[in-house]
N, C-alpha and C positions, 0 to 999 in steps of 0.2 A: 766498057771501061775495064782495065786490067787491074788485078788485085796486087800486082807487084810483089808476089811471093813465089817461092820455089818449093815444089813438092818433090821429094825424093822417096822412091820405094827401095828399101833395102832387102836383099835376100836374107833367108833365115840364118845363114852362117856369118853375117856381117853386123857389126855395130857401127853406129854413126861416128865418123871421124877417127876410126881406129884402123891401123895397118894390118893387124892380125885377126884371124878368125875368132868368132865369139867363143867357140869351144876351147881354144887355146888360152884365151884370156881368162875364161872361167876356171880352167884347170890351174893356171898359175895363181890366181887369187885364192882358190880353194886350198891349194898347197900351203899358201902362206897363212891364211886365217884359221884353218882347221888343224894344222900341225903346230903344236906348241914350240917345237924346236927349230922350225924353219926360219930362214932369214930371206930378205929380198934377193940377195945375191945367189942363194941356192935355188930359188924357183925359176931362174932364167938360165939354168943349165940343163942340158940333156945328156945323161949318162956321164956327168962330170965335165962336159965340154961346153963352152959358150955357144949359144944359139946364134948362128950367123945369118945375115941377110942373103938374098938370092945369090949374089956374087960373093962367094966366100973369100975369093982372092983379094977383095977390096979391104978386108980387115974389119969391116963394120959388123958389129955384134949387138945383140940385145943387152941393154944395160939394166942393172937393178932398179934404177929410177923409173923404168917403164912399168915394172910390177907395182911400184908405189903409186904411180899415177892411175893404174887400172883399179887398184883397191880403192883409191880415193874416188874415182869416177863411179864405180858401182855403189860405194857407200853414200854417194850424193843423190842417188835416184830414189828419193823419198816418195814422190808421187807415184812412180811406177810400182814401188813396193806396196803402197797402200791400195792401189787399184788391183794388184794381183791378190792381195789378201781378201779383198771384198769379193772377187770372183771365186776364189777358192772356198770362202765361207758359204757362198750361195750354192756351190756344187757339192761340197762335202763338209757340212758343218761339224761333223763328229771327228774330223781328222785330228791327229795328235800334234799337228804342226803348231798350233797356238800355245800349247803347253811347252813344246820344245823351244819355241822362241823366247818364252819367259825364263828359261833356264840357261840361255847362252852366256858364256863367259869368255873373255879374251885375256890371255896371259898378261900380267903386269909388265913384263919385259918388252912387250910389243908396242907400247905407247908411252909418251911422256906427258900428254895433256888429256884432259877430259874430252875435248873435241875430237882428238885422234881416236880415243877409245870408242867413242860413239860411231865414228866413220867405219872403223873396223867391225864393230858389232852390226851395223847396218849392212855392210858388205856380206858378212857371214849370213845374215838373215836373208838377204836377196838370193844368195846362192842356194840356201835351203828351200826357199819359196819357189825358185825356178825349177828345182827338181820335182817338187810336188805338183806344180803347175803342168810340167811336161807329162807326168804320170796321169794326171786327171784329164788333160785336154789333148794329149798326143802331139803337142807342139811346144815351141819355145815362147817365153815372154817377149822375146825379141823377134821380129821388129814390131808386130802389131800393137801389143799392149803398151810397150814402151813408147812407140810413136804416138799413140793416142794420149799418152801422159806427157808428151812433149819432151821425152828423155830427161825428165826432172825427177 
């Protein structure tokens, strides 16, 4: 009997259902949430020019709403964040990560609602956690840990 499910293995550089590489997405998200003065429009520019798709003559470019969706997507990965924290705590319980997470602040100009502030804070937390995870385990949270958490 067939289970009627599909299993997809993603390479280290890919995120599920995303067009851009994970490192690029993380870089854009980090630029937005870590830099108090940045805006969504500024993180999708490269040297002041819009980032174009493969066929630059088509005029299709990366829109600021993509950065907003990426930040929202990373901020929604609560289960992945919790699993990563558990693994980090087991490997290096004396890391300063937990103190750092307790002091994270998001500029008031970056959100209008409490739910948005929380999403931005969770995104920033996941970015910090992924750096510590990579240092401790020599690899990315994605795809194994995130897949195990169901990309939730």
